[in-house]
N, C-alpha and C positions, 0 to 999 in steps of 0.2 A: 779720589771723586774724580773720577775721569772726566776733561774738559770736554765740550764740544755730544756729549753722548746724552742730552737730554736733563740731563741734571744744570740749575743754579749753578755755577760756581759765586763765594762772597766776591762783594763790590768790588773788594783793592784786587784783589787778584783779579776779578774779571777784565778790570782795564788797563792792569799791566801785561795781562797774558794778550786783552786784540792790541798791545802796542808793539805786538809784535812782531815784525814784517815775517824772520824767513822760517820753511818751513824746519831746520834742525832747530833753534829756537824753542822755538816753539813746541815741538815737540819735548824735550827737555822739559819745558813748563809744565805739558800736560802729565808729563812724571812726576815730577815733584809734587802736585797733586791731590794726585789719583794716590802716591802711596802716604801722605800726610794723613787722612783719615780723621779720625777724632781729637787731634795734637796739633796745637798749633803751628809746628813744626816737624817735617820726618829728621829720622835720623841719619846720617851718613850710608849706614849697613842697609838700609831699607827703598834706597837708589840702585832698579834693578836695569844690569846694562843694557839685557835683554830688551826690555820698554825702550830703548835710546835708542838701540839698533845702530844702524851705519851711519848714526851724527856722533855717537858716541866720540869722535875724531879731533872733535870740537870744543870737547869739555873740560872741567877743569874744578880741581875743588884744594880749600883750601883749610885747615884745622888751627882754630883762635884757643891760643891761652892767654884766661882771662888776667892771668896772675902777669904772669910776664908780657898782660898785652902785643902780643906776637903772632903773627899766623906763619906755620908749616905746611908746605905743599905735601898734598893727598895725593894727587891724582893731574894728571896731563893727557890729553887726545893727540895721538899724531899730529892732525895742522896743530895745537897749539904749540909744541917742543918743534918743528917747523917753523913757525911765528920766529921762536924767541931764540935756535940755537942750542938750544939746551932743554933739558926737563924739568919743570918745578918739584917732580917729586922729591921726599925731604929735606928740601931745600927751606934756609926761613929766607921770609918774605923781606926782611932788609937786605940780605945777600946775594938774590934773585935781582934783581930788581936796578936799576944803579939809580944813584941817589934824588936828581930828578924826577925821575918815575913814581919813585917810590915814596916820595911825596905827595903825592898824585893818588897811587894809587891806594895804599895805607888808610887813609881818611873816610874813602868810599867802603872798602870793604871794614873795614871797621864798625860805620855806618848801618851797612846791611846786617850785623850780627849782633850790635849791640841794645840796633834800638828795639827791635827785626825790624826791617822794610825789605821789597822788593828793589832792585837799581836797572835801571834799565839805558845804554848809552847809544848811539847813532851817530857816523862819520869816521871820521880816520882813527883806526881803532888804535894798530899799531901803525912807528916808522923805524924803520931798521936797518944799521945797513944799507943807506938808500935808498930803499926799496917801503912806499908806502901802502898799508893797503885800507880798506873804506870799509865799511861793515856794519856789527850789532853786536852789542855784550848786553849779556844778564845778567844776575845774584838772586841766590837767594838762601835764606837763610838754614842753617841745621841745626839739632839741639838733640840730642842721646837720649835728653828725659824730655823731651817732648816741648820745652817754656821755654828753658833760659839757650838761648844762641850760642854755638861751639864752632863753629863751621857754617864755611858756605860752599853753596855750590856753583860752579857758574860754566858758559857757553859762550866765545865767541865765534862769529860767524866770520870770514872775511874775505875778499877778494884782491888783487895786487890793482893797485890806483895807474892810472896812464902816467909814465913819466915826464916833467920836466923834457920840452927842446932845444930851447935852449940854455942859459948860461944856470936859470934860477938854480936853486937848491929844489931836491922834489920836496914836493907833500903839503909848501906850504900856501901852493894857491885853493888847498882842502880845507875843509869846513874842519875843524877839531869836533872832538866826541862829545856830543851834545846829551846832556845826564837828565836823567830823572829817576826819583824813589817814589816809588808805595810803603803808604804803612802795610804791612801784616795784620790782614782783618784774623779776629777770634776762628777760631777752629772751629 
């Protein structure tokens, strides 16, 4: 269901989509909706990198294991690798993030895949090695069988925020990421 091509998106997805500001993340969300078809969620294999085009560099994906209640990295675009200084591909989420960051990220991602729901965040999306990045982040559920969530597809579009010019630590004056969840529409 292409968004913006004369077809009305389901209500929750439409509200979620309308909240997205960056072109890169709007393209990613539109790709998710286009390949969803008549299922609740698309599978990871349905996502077309060509459809995402030059914005693929901001995309990331995690595979969810219900039995272990954990995520394993599946895909990270070059801008995501650059922000972390390493790739999440093949990494266990619990080992990829520091414990304090994992305590924030894991429940968000788990909610996206288990409810399932859409996630949208804005504000300071990264703070690493003295640099702060502001921007926008989205996450959408994936499912191999079309109904039970088993992964997430997301994207983070960011730009470097100005550094503090005095003795204050960088980033403390910037708004922490503001988050919203949107329930998944029926297909």
